[in-house]
N, C-alpha and C positions, 0 to 999 in steps of 0.2 A: 504494500500500500504506499501511497506518496503523503509525505507530509506537508502541510500548509498552513501559513503564518496568517492569521486574520484580525481584521477591526472591522468592529461592529457597534451598533446603538441598540442598549437593552430597552425593555419596554418602559421604564421610568425615564428614559431619556440620557442614561449614563454610557459614556465611552467604554468599551471593553475590548480587550485583546487577547489572543491566546493562539494556542496550537492544536491542529485537528488533523487526522489522518484519513484519507478517503481513496477510493478507487481513482478516482479523476476529479478536476476542478468544478464540474456540475455538481459531483455528488457532495463535495465538501460545502459549496454555497448551499445546499440544500439542509445539511446538516446543521450548518450554523444559523440558518433561517429559523431551523425547528427551536431553537433557544432564544434569537435574537432577532426580531422584526426586519431591522436594517443592516446589511452587509456594506461597511464602507469601502474595504478593500481585502484583497486575499492573493497570496503570492504562494508559489511553491518553494519550500526549504531546499536549497543545494547543500549537499554535502561536500565539506571542504576535504582536500587529500587526507588531512591529520583527523578529521573526524570519521573517514571510512575506516583508516587504521585503526582507532581507539574503540569504534562501535563494532568491529568485527567479532561475532560470536560463530562457535562451531556448535552446530546442532541446531535443534528446534527450541523454540523459546517457550513452549507449551506442551504439557502431557496429554497425549493422545488418548491414553489409558482413563486419566482422571477426567476428561471432558466426555467420554463415553459414558462413565458411571455417571456423571452429572445429566447428561442429557437423558439417559435412561429414566432417572429418578424424576424429572421434570416431565418425561413423557405419562408416567403413572400418576403422579400427583396432580396435574392438570386435569386428567380425565376425570378425577373426583369431585371437581369442581371448586377446589381451593382458590381464592385469590391471588393473582400472582405474586404481589408482595409480599404475602403470608408465604406463599410457596417458596420463594427467595430464600425468607429467613430459615423455614424448615430443613430446606437443603444444605444451606450454609452451616447449620449446626452439626451436619452428618458428614462433612467433607472434610477430607485430611490435607488435601493438598492446599497450601496456605496462601497462594496466589489466588486460587478460585475461590477460595473460603472470603478473604477479604473483598474480591469483587462482587460476590454475592451478597454480602453485607451492605456495602456500601450502595449495590444496585437496588436494594430492595427500599432504601430511603429515597432515592431517586425517582423508581417507579410509583412510590407512593404518592409522590408529590406532581405525577403526570408525565414523567418522562418516558417515551418507549423504552420497552425492555432491551432491544437491540442498541439503542444509543447508549442507554445506561451501560452496557456490556462494554461497550467500545470506550467509553469515557473511563471506566473503572479499570480495563484491562487491555491497553492498546495493542499488545502483542498478538490477541487473538486472530485466528486464521481467516481470511476473507470469506470462506465457505460457510464458516459458521454464523457469522454476522449477517451475511446476506440471505442464508436459509431461514433465521429467525425474523429477520426483517420481512422477507416474504411470507412466514407464518403469521406474523401480526396482520398483516395487511389482508390475508386471504382469511383469516379467521381460523386456520388450522395449526396453531402453535403447538398442540400437542403431538399433533402427526410431525411436525417438522422437528420437535425435539427425539420423537422416537426415530425417525429417519436418519438423523444426525448419530443418534447412539449406535448404529449399525455401521454407520459409514465410519466413524472413529474406531470402532472395535475392529474393523478390518484393516484400517491403516495402522493401528497398534500392533496387530499380529503381523502384518508385512513388515513393519520396521523390525521387529524383534526378529523376525527370519534373518532379515539382512544382519543385524549385529552379531547373529549367533553364526552366520556364514563367514563374517569376516574377523572373527575372534581367533580362530586356529591360526590362519596365515600371518596375520599382526602379533600375534605371540611369538610364532617361530623366529619372525623378522627381528623382533625385539631381543629375544634370546641371542641370536647372532651377533647383534651389534654389541650388547653388552661383553658377550665372551671376547669380541675382536678388540674392545676397549680395554678391558682387563688385561689381555695378552700385550698389547701394545704400550700400555702404561706401567705396569708392574714386572711382567715375566721376562720380555725381551730385552729390557736394559740391564738386568742382572746376569740374563745368559749370554749377551754380547761381552759383558765385561769380563767373564769367566772364562770365555773361549778367547778372547784377546790375551788375556795371562798366560793361557797355556799354549798360544801360537798354533798356526795351521791354516789349511785353505778351506773354507765353508763352502758346502754345497750351494748350488745356484738357486736352489728354491729357497733356502734359508736366507741367503743374501737379499733375494726379493721381500721376504718378509720384514727382514731388518730395514730393508730401504723404506717400506711402507711406515714403518714405526717411526723410523728418523723423521721422514716427511710429515707425518701428521704431528709429533710431538714439536716440532718446530713451527709448523703452521696453522696447528688447531684453531687458534683465535680467528685468523683469516678466513679458514674452511667455514667456521661457525657462522662467522659474519657474512659470509658469502650465501651460505645457505638460507639465512634469514632474509636478506635483501631479495633473493630469489622467490621465496615463498610470499613476501610482501607485494612483490612485482606480479606475480602470478594473481595474487588476491584482486590487486586494483585493476589488472587488464581484464579480468573476469567481469569485474563491476561495470566496465564501459560497455556501451552497446555492441561495438563491434568485437571485443573481447569476449563477451559472453556469447555472442552468436558462433564465432570461431572455436570456442571452447566447446560448446553444445554440438556442433556439428561434427567435431572430432569426436566426441563422446559417442555418436551415433555411428561412426565409421569404424571403430575399433572392433576387432575380432571378440566374439563372447559379448564383452561390455556392450557394445553396440545393439545386440539382441535383447539385452536385459534392459537397457534403456527404454527402447521401443515397447517392449512389453510392460514394463512399468509404467509408461506414459499412457498406454492403452488403457490399462486398470485405472489409472487417476482419471481419465477422461471419463470413460463409462460410468464409474461410481459416482463422480462429482455431479456429472449431468443428471442422473439418477435421481440424488438426493435433491438437487436444486428443482428440476421439473416437478417432482412430488411436491414440492414446498408452494408451488405455484407460479415461480418465474418463468417469463416466456424464453423459447429458444435462444434469443438473442442476447437477452440478460445472462442465461444459464451459461452461455458459451463465453460471455465476457469474464464472469467469475471463474470459469473453468481455466482459462488462460492465463489467470495469476496463481492457480493450484498446481499445474503441471510444473514439476522440477526442470525439466529439460527446457532451456530457453528457445530453441529452434523451433521445436514442437509447439510451446506456448505462442510464439509469435505467429505460427501458421493458423492454430486455433483462434488468435485476435482477429486474424485476417477473414476467417470464416464469419465471424460475427458481423463484421461489415459487409460480407456478401448476404447474409440474411436480411440485414435491413433494407438492402435493395428489393427483396421480394424472391430471392432464390431460395429452393428447398435444401434443408439440411442434407439430404442424401445425394443431390447433386453437388453440392459445395465439399462432401466428404471426398466424394470421388476425385478432387483434385489434388487432395494431399499428397505430398512426397515421403511422408514418414509413416502414416498409420499403416496397419497390416490390412490386405484385401478384405479380408473376413470381418473385420470391423466396418469398414466401409459399405459393404454390401448388407450387412445386417442391419445397421444404423437407418439404410435405405427402405428395407423390407418394413423395418419397425414403424417408420415415418407413414408409409402408405398405409398399412392396415391400422394406422391408429392406436398402436401399442408400443410407442417409442420408449416410455418409461420402463415397461417390462423387458422388453428386448434388450435395452441398455443393461438392465440388472443382470441381466443372463450373460450378457457379453462380460460384464465387470466380473462375475463369478468365473468364466472361460479363461480369461485372461490373468486373472489371481492365480488359478491353478497352473496355468502355463509357465508364469512367472517362477512360483514356487519350484516347478519341477526343471526348469531352467537354472534356477541357483543352485539345486542339489545336483545338478548335472556338472555345473562349474566347479562346484566344490569337490565333487568325484574325482575329477582332472587335477584340480589344484593341490590338493593333499599330498598325492605321490610326488607332483613336481616340487613341492616344498621339501619333503623328505629327501629327495635327490639332491637338492640344493644343499641342504643341511648336511647331508653326508659328503659331498664334495667338500663344503667348507671346513668340516671338522678334518677330513682327510689332509687337505692341504696345511693345515694348522700342526697336525699330528706329525706328518711327514717332515715338515720344515723345522720341527723340534727335534725330532728324533734321530735323524740321519747324522747329524754333527755329534751326537753322542758316541756312536761307533768310532768317530776321528779321534774324541776326548778321551776313549780308552787306550787308544794305540799312543797318544802322546802322553799319558800319566807314566 
């Protein structure tokens, strides 16, 4: 979402200013007008280079599992006819996540004063995902808030399951890589200096593989500060490059072209597209508005930009099925099934089925990739350990002759 700075005049004629997050400038103006009748000025807040570095965070800012549980509770309580402000207080008392608990408590006060629940949520928890906010907002307008929460509960439960599977899949190779790095650092920092000193005292010619390891050790001991600095500069440069429009597009396209990873990215984007569209359409959003929100949910920037273009075509009167067929990235099955669902009037149901299908395909592809990655990591670890052992043990035979 984009951050905007605004100046406005309140109902009592006082000048006010503040910051608000929205999908675009039009939505930002609408949200400011919901609180203040006259908007004097509104400008997009541009991030400076330093702010981008300082504000960079790894991972999501919200807990998908906690959101899923909260939405499930809302769906159940709202069906019983409890007023929304009382509902917020009840669920806040049962919530363990500190951020969500605080949001619910503050939102209960705002809603009691007449603030729409989606606006209250956004005000008290700015990092909430756009899918969540737009679905709630659509549910309020259509009078189907309980169904919107129930749909979101299922959506975030799937998101959490998918996220956990990815983390589980990446834990083993990252662990192996971490062990290899730690072992290499220990050998270079503690073992090799003593080993080299001892062999120099005895004299003799070292094997070539041992000389190579010593050369690596001396290089890293002498230039480790420079190496760390270069790595940090490289990481920061990549982060900043990926945040520019050109960099994000080039990086996203690269991620789609890489072997194995490219297929996983396409399957993940297909799952995100189908599941998000299902949730939003069930909440009552139009196809165009649903595409707009979905384009901000899809993680791959190239595919997200393509979905954004689809929204613009839909506004000109084209059908979703025909627009989908022009996609460069989405699988053919997704394109054709979407077109069929639109023609039969069962678009929501069809997209829900497609979402389940591509979620299963993604899980299978991840499992298959891990099945190939594990032996590859074992081979890498064996070669790494073999190189260290041979480099250390070969000179020992020469030492015995020199003693």
